[in-house]
Each structure stands twice: as structure tokens, then as C-alpha cells.
Backbone as XML, in Angstrom:
<?xml version="1.0"?>
<chain id="A" units="angstrom">
  <residue number="1" name="MET">
    <atom name="N" x="125.181" y="78.604" z="116.489"/>
    <atom name="CA" x="124.045" y="79.403" z="116.874"/>
    <atom name="C" x="122.841" y="78.465" z="117.025"/>
  </residue>
  <residue number="2" name="SER">
    <atom name="N" x="122.180" y="78.542" z="118.129"/>
    <atom name="CA" x="121.021" y="77.686" z="118.355"/>
    <atom name="C" x="119.773" y="78.292" z="117.732"/>
  </residue>
  <residue number="3" name="GLU">
    <atom name="N" x="118.848" y="77.436" z="117.376"/>
    <atom name="CA" x="117.603" y="77.908" z="116.783"/>
    <atom name="C" x="116.548" y="78.062" z="117.859"/>
  </residue>
  <residue number="4" name="LEU">
    <atom name="N" x="115.615" y="78.930" z="117.600"/>
    <atom name="CA" x="114.501" y="79.168" z="118.501"/>
    <atom name="C" x="113.542" y="77.992" z="118.393"/>
  </residue>
  <residue number="5" name="SER">
    <atom name="N" x="113.176" y="77.412" z="119.531"/>
    <atom name="CA" x="112.282" y="76.263" z="119.501"/>
    <atom name="C" x="110.887" y="76.709" z="119.049"/>
  </residue>
  <residue number="6" name="PRO">
    <atom name="N" x="110.180" y="75.817" z="118.385"/>
    <atom name="CA" x="108.824" y="76.172" z="117.934"/>
    <atom name="C" x="107.920" y="76.587" z="119.095"/>
  </residue>
  <residue number="7" name="ARG">
    <atom name="N" x="108.072" y="75.949" z="120.232"/>
    <atom name="CA" x="107.242" y="76.282" z="121.394"/>
    <atom name="C" x="107.526" y="77.704" z="121.873"/>
  </residue>
  <residue number="8" name="LEU">
    <atom name="N" x="108.811" y="78.064" z="121.960"/>
    <atom name="CA" x="109.183" y="79.403" z="122.400"/>
    <atom name="C" x="108.762" y="80.445" z="121.375"/>
  </residue>
  <residue number="9" name="ARG">
    <atom name="N" x="108.908" y="80.131" z="120.109"/>
    <atom name="CA" x="108.490" y="81.048" z="119.043"/>
    <atom name="C" x="106.983" y="81.296" z="119.122"/>
  </residue>
  <residue number="10" name="ASP">
    <atom name="N" x="106.208" y="80.231" z="119.349"/>
    <atom name="CA" x="104.763" y="80.382" z="119.495"/>
    <atom name="C" x="104.411" y="81.217" z="120.710"/>
  </residue>
  <residue number="11" name="GLU">
    <atom name="N" x="105.138" y="81.036" z="121.809"/>
    <atom name="CA" x="104.892" y="81.817" z="123.018"/>
    <atom name="C" x="105.157" y="83.301" z="122.778"/>
  </residue>
  <residue number="12" name="ILE">
    <atom name="N" x="106.240" y="83.601" z="122.091"/>
    <atom name="CA" x="106.566" y="84.994" z="121.767"/>
    <atom name="C" x="105.491" y="85.581" z="120.866"/>
  </residue>
  <residue number="13" name="ASP">
    <atom name="N" x="105.077" y="84.832" z="119.847"/>
    <atom name="CA" x="104.021" y="85.302" z="118.942"/>
    <atom name="C" x="102.727" y="85.571" z="119.704"/>
  </residue>
  <residue number="14" name="ASP">
    <atom name="N" x="102.371" y="84.672" z="120.621"/>
    <atom name="CA" x="101.145" y="84.852" z="121.401"/>
    <atom name="C" x="101.208" y="86.101" z="122.269"/>
  </residue>
  <residue number="15" name="GLN">
    <atom name="N" x="102.351" y="86.331" z="122.906"/>
    <atom name="CA" x="102.489" y="87.498" z="123.767"/>
    <atom name="C" x="102.423" y="88.797" z="122.966"/>
  </residue>
  <residue number="16" name="VAL">
    <atom name="N" x="103.054" y="88.818" z="121.809"/>
    <atom name="CA" x="103.003" y="90.011" z="120.963"/>
    <atom name="C" x="101.578" y="90.249" z="120.479"/>
  </residue>
  <residue number="17" name="ALA">
    <atom name="N" x="100.874" y="89.186" z="120.086"/>
    <atom name="CA" x="99.494" y="89.330" z="119.623"/>
    <atom name="C" x="98.589" y="89.836" z="120.744"/>
  </residue>
  <residue number="18" name="GLU">
    <atom name="N" x="98.780" y="89.315" z="121.961"/>
    <atom name="CA" x="97.966" y="89.772" z="123.094"/>
    <atom name="C" x="98.231" y="91.246" z="123.395"/>
  </residue>
  <residue number="19" name="ALA">
    <atom name="N" x="99.485" y="91.635" z="123.366"/>
    <atom name="CA" x="99.823" y="93.035" z="123.631"/>
    <atom name="C" x="99.230" y="93.944" z="122.561"/>
  </residue>
  <residue number="20" name="LEU">
    <atom name="N" x="99.302" y="93.523" z="121.315"/>
    <atom name="CA" x="98.746" y="94.314" z="120.224"/>
    <atom name="C" x="97.224" y="94.405" z="120.342"/>
  </residue>
  <residue number="21" name="ASP">
    <atom name="N" x="96.576" y="93.302" z="120.652"/>
    <atom name="CA" x="95.120" y="93.314" z="120.836"/>
    <atom name="C" x="94.715" y="94.246" z="121.967"/>
  </residue>
  <residue number="22" name="ALA">
    <atom name="N" x="95.439" y="94.192" z="123.082"/>
    <atom name="CA" x="95.125" y="95.057" z="124.217"/>
    <atom name="C" x="95.312" y="96.520" z="123.842"/>
  </residue>
  <residue number="23" name="TYR">
    <atom name="N" x="96.368" y="96.817" z="123.127"/>
    <atom name="CA" x="96.623" y="98.194" z="122.710"/>
    <atom name="C" x="95.503" y="98.700" z="121.800"/>
  </residue>
  <residue number="24" name="LEU">
    <atom name="N" x="95.140" y="97.892" z="120.810"/>
    <atom name="CA" x="94.107" y="98.308" z="119.871"/>
    <atom name="C" x="92.753" y="98.443" z="120.566"/>
  </residue>
  <residue number="25" name="ALA">
    <atom name="N" x="92.477" y="97.605" z="121.548"/>
    <atom name="CA" x="91.221" y="97.698" z="122.294"/>
    <atom name="C" x="91.155" y="99.010" z="123.076"/>
  </residue>
  <residue number="26" name="GLU">
    <atom name="N" x="92.295" y="99.455" z="123.599"/>
    <atom name="CA" x="92.341" y="100.717" z="124.339"/>
    <atom name="C" x="92.130" y="101.915" z="123.437"/>
  </residue>
  <residue number="27" name="GLN">
    <atom name="N" x="92.548" y="101.812" z="122.202"/>
    <atom name="CA" x="92.501" y="102.946" z="121.287"/>
    <atom name="C" x="91.092" y="103.248" z="120.788"/>
  </residue>
  <residue number="28" name="GLY">
    <atom name="N" x="90.228" y="102.263" z="120.782"/>
    <atom name="CA" x="88.862" y="102.500" z="120.301"/>
    <atom name="C" x="88.842" y="102.762" z="118.807"/>
  </residue>
  <residue number="29" name="ASP">
    <atom name="N" x="88.151" y="103.821" z="118.394"/>
    <atom name="CA" x="87.980" y="104.137" z="116.972"/>
    <atom name="C" x="89.000" y="105.170" z="116.498"/>
  </residue>
  <residue number="30" name="VAL">
    <atom name="N" x="90.255" y="104.829" z="116.606"/>
    <atom name="CA" x="91.321" y="105.699" z="116.114"/>
    <atom name="C" x="91.479" y="105.434" z="114.624"/>
  </residue>
  <residue number="31" name="HIS">
    <atom name="N" x="91.906" y="106.428" z="113.895"/>
    <atom name="CA" x="92.084" y="106.265" z="112.449"/>
    <atom name="C" x="93.009" y="105.098" z="112.141"/>
  </residue>
  <residue number="32" name="ARG">
    <atom name="N" x="92.724" y="104.426" z="111.037"/>
    <atom name="CA" x="93.487" y="103.237" z="110.651"/>
    <atom name="C" x="94.985" y="103.532" z="110.512"/>
  </residue>
  <residue number="33" name="ALA">
    <atom name="N" x="95.338" y="104.658" z="109.949"/>
    <atom name="CA" x="96.752" y="104.996" z="109.754"/>
    <atom name="C" x="97.496" y="105.071" z="111.080"/>
  </residue>
  <residue number="34" name="ARG">
    <atom name="N" x="96.812" y="105.514" z="112.117"/>
    <atom name="CA" x="97.456" y="105.616" z="113.426"/>
    <atom name="C" x="97.581" y="104.253" z="114.086"/>
  </residue>
  <residue number="35" name="ARG">
    <atom name="N" x="96.814" y="103.255" z="113.626"/>
    <atom name="CA" x="96.869" y="101.927" z="114.225"/>
    <atom name="C" x="97.859" y="101.007" z="113.532"/>
  </residue>
  <residue number="36" name="VAL">
    <atom name="N" x="98.411" y="101.442" z="112.416"/>
    <atom name="CA" x="99.339" y="100.582" z="111.673"/>
    <atom name="C" x="100.704" y="100.528" z="112.335"/>
  </residue>
  <residue number="37" name="TRP">
    <atom name="N" x="101.175" y="101.629" z="112.911"/>
    <atom name="CA" x="102.528" y="101.633" z="113.470"/>
    <atom name="C" x="102.700" y="100.652" z="114.619"/>
  </residue>
  <residue number="38" name="PRO">
    <atom name="N" x="101.695" y="100.406" z="115.469"/>
    <atom name="CA" x="101.916" y="99.407" z="116.520"/>
    <atom name="C" x="102.149" y="98.009" z="115.954"/>
  </residue>
  <residue number="39" name="LEU">
    <atom name="N" x="101.538" y="97.721" z="114.810"/>
    <atom name="CA" x="101.765" y="96.422" z="114.187"/>
    <atom name="C" x="103.223" y="96.288" z="113.776"/>
  </residue>
  <residue number="40" name="TRP">
    <atom name="N" x="103.756" y="97.335" z="113.161"/>
    <atom name="CA" x="105.167" y="97.298" z="112.783"/>
    <atom name="C" x="106.064" y="97.240" z="114.010"/>
  </residue>
  <residue number="41" name="LEU">
    <atom name="N" x="105.674" y="97.913" z="115.070"/>
    <atom name="CA" x="106.426" y="97.866" z="116.316"/>
    <atom name="C" x="106.412" y="96.451" z="116.884"/>
  </residue>
  <residue number="42" name="ALA">
    <atom name="N" x="105.281" y="95.784" z="116.836"/>
    <atom name="CA" x="105.182" y="94.410" z="117.322"/>
    <atom name="C" x="106.040" y="93.471" z="116.487"/>
  </residue>
  <residue number="43" name="ILE">
    <atom name="N" x="106.042" y="93.664" z="115.182"/>
    <atom name="CA" x="106.872" y="92.838" z="114.303"/>
    <atom name="C" x="108.347" y="93.054" z="114.612"/>
  </residue>
  <residue number="44" name="ALA">
    <atom name="N" x="108.740" y="94.311" z="114.783"/>
    <atom name="CA" x="110.144" y="94.614" z="115.103"/>
    <atom name="C" x="110.521" y="94.010" z="116.460"/>
  </residue>
  <residue number="45" name="PHE">
    <atom name="N" x="109.630" y="94.129" z="117.450"/>
    <atom name="CA" x="109.895" y="93.562" z="118.769"/>
    <atom name="C" x="110.066" y="92.048" z="118.688"/>
  </residue>
  <residue number="46" name="THR">
    <atom name="N" x="109.215" y="91.386" z="117.900"/>
    <atom name="CA" x="109.321" y="89.942" z="117.737"/>
    <atom name="C" x="110.661" y="89.565" z="117.112"/>
  </residue>
  <residue number="47" name="ASN">
    <atom name="N" x="111.073" y="90.310" z="116.102"/>
    <atom name="CA" x="112.354" y="90.025" z="115.450"/>
    <atom name="C" x="113.529" y="90.231" z="116.404"/>
  </residue>
  <residue number="48" name="ILE">
    <atom name="N" x="113.474" y="91.290" z="117.188"/>
    <atom name="CA" x="114.555" y="91.559" z="118.146"/>
    <atom name="C" x="114.586" y="90.465" z="119.208"/>
  </residue>
  <residue number="49" name="ALA">
    <atom name="N" x="113.412" y="90.086" z="119.721"/>
    <atom name="CA" x="113.356" y="89.024" z="120.733"/>
    <atom name="C" x="113.899" y="87.724" z="120.160"/>
  </residue>
  <residue number="50" name="TRP">
    <atom name="N" x="113.565" y="87.419" z="118.927"/>
    <atom name="CA" x="114.063" y="86.200" z="118.291"/>
    <atom name="C" x="115.597" y="86.236" z="118.179"/>
  </residue>
  <residue number="51" name="LEU">
    <atom name="N" x="116.133" y="87.379" z="117.767"/>
    <atom name="CA" x="117.579" y="87.489" z="117.640"/>
    <atom name="C" x="118.283" y="87.364" z="118.986"/>
  </residue>
  <residue number="52" name="VAL">
    <atom name="N" x="117.714" y="87.942" z="120.026"/>
    <atom name="CA" x="118.317" y="87.852" z="121.359"/>
    <atom name="C" x="118.316" y="86.412" z="121.843"/>
  </residue>
  <residue number="53" name="VAL">
    <atom name="N" x="117.195" y="85.719" z="121.679"/>
    <atom name="CA" x="117.088" y="84.339" z="122.156"/>
    <atom name="C" x="118.028" y="83.422" z="121.377"/>
  </residue>
  <residue number="54" name="VAL">
    <atom name="N" x="118.093" y="83.604" z="120.086"/>
    <atom name="CA" x="118.939" y="82.742" z="119.261"/>
    <atom name="C" x="120.419" y="83.004" z="119.526"/>
  </residue>
  <residue number="55" name="SER">
    <atom name="N" x="120.784" y="84.230" z="119.827"/>
    <atom name="CA" x="122.201" y="84.552" z="120.031"/>
    <atom name="C" x="122.725" y="84.106" z="121.392"/>
  </residue>
  <residue number="56" name="VAL">
    <atom name="N" x="121.835" y="83.749" z="122.305"/>
    <atom name="CA" x="122.263" y="83.344" z="123.655"/>
    <atom name="C" x="122.797" y="81.942" z="123.644"/>
  </residue>
</chain>
């Protein structure tokens, strides 16, 4: 099984952070509890992307 390169891992992290920032910017002043789930979604997406890349 190959490992994810640091450069690719950083790129994935940057893309997830940008998507999360854009989402939160669109939401404005939504309650904090409603803004927590996208963070968990971003973390799950990052983990899935990492597993897909490593398994290839």
C-alpha cells in the first residue's frame, strides 16, 4: 500500500479548508451548533479521500 505524499496531503487539506471557509462565509450568523456538522463532514471527506488515494 502506498502512502499519501506530504504534498498531496497538504493539497487535500487546503481544498477542504477552502470549501469549509466558503460554506461558513455563506451561512453568515448561523447558530454554532448548526456550523459544527460541516466540520465533521470535511474531516470525514478528508479521511475518505486519503483512503481512496492510498488504496490506488
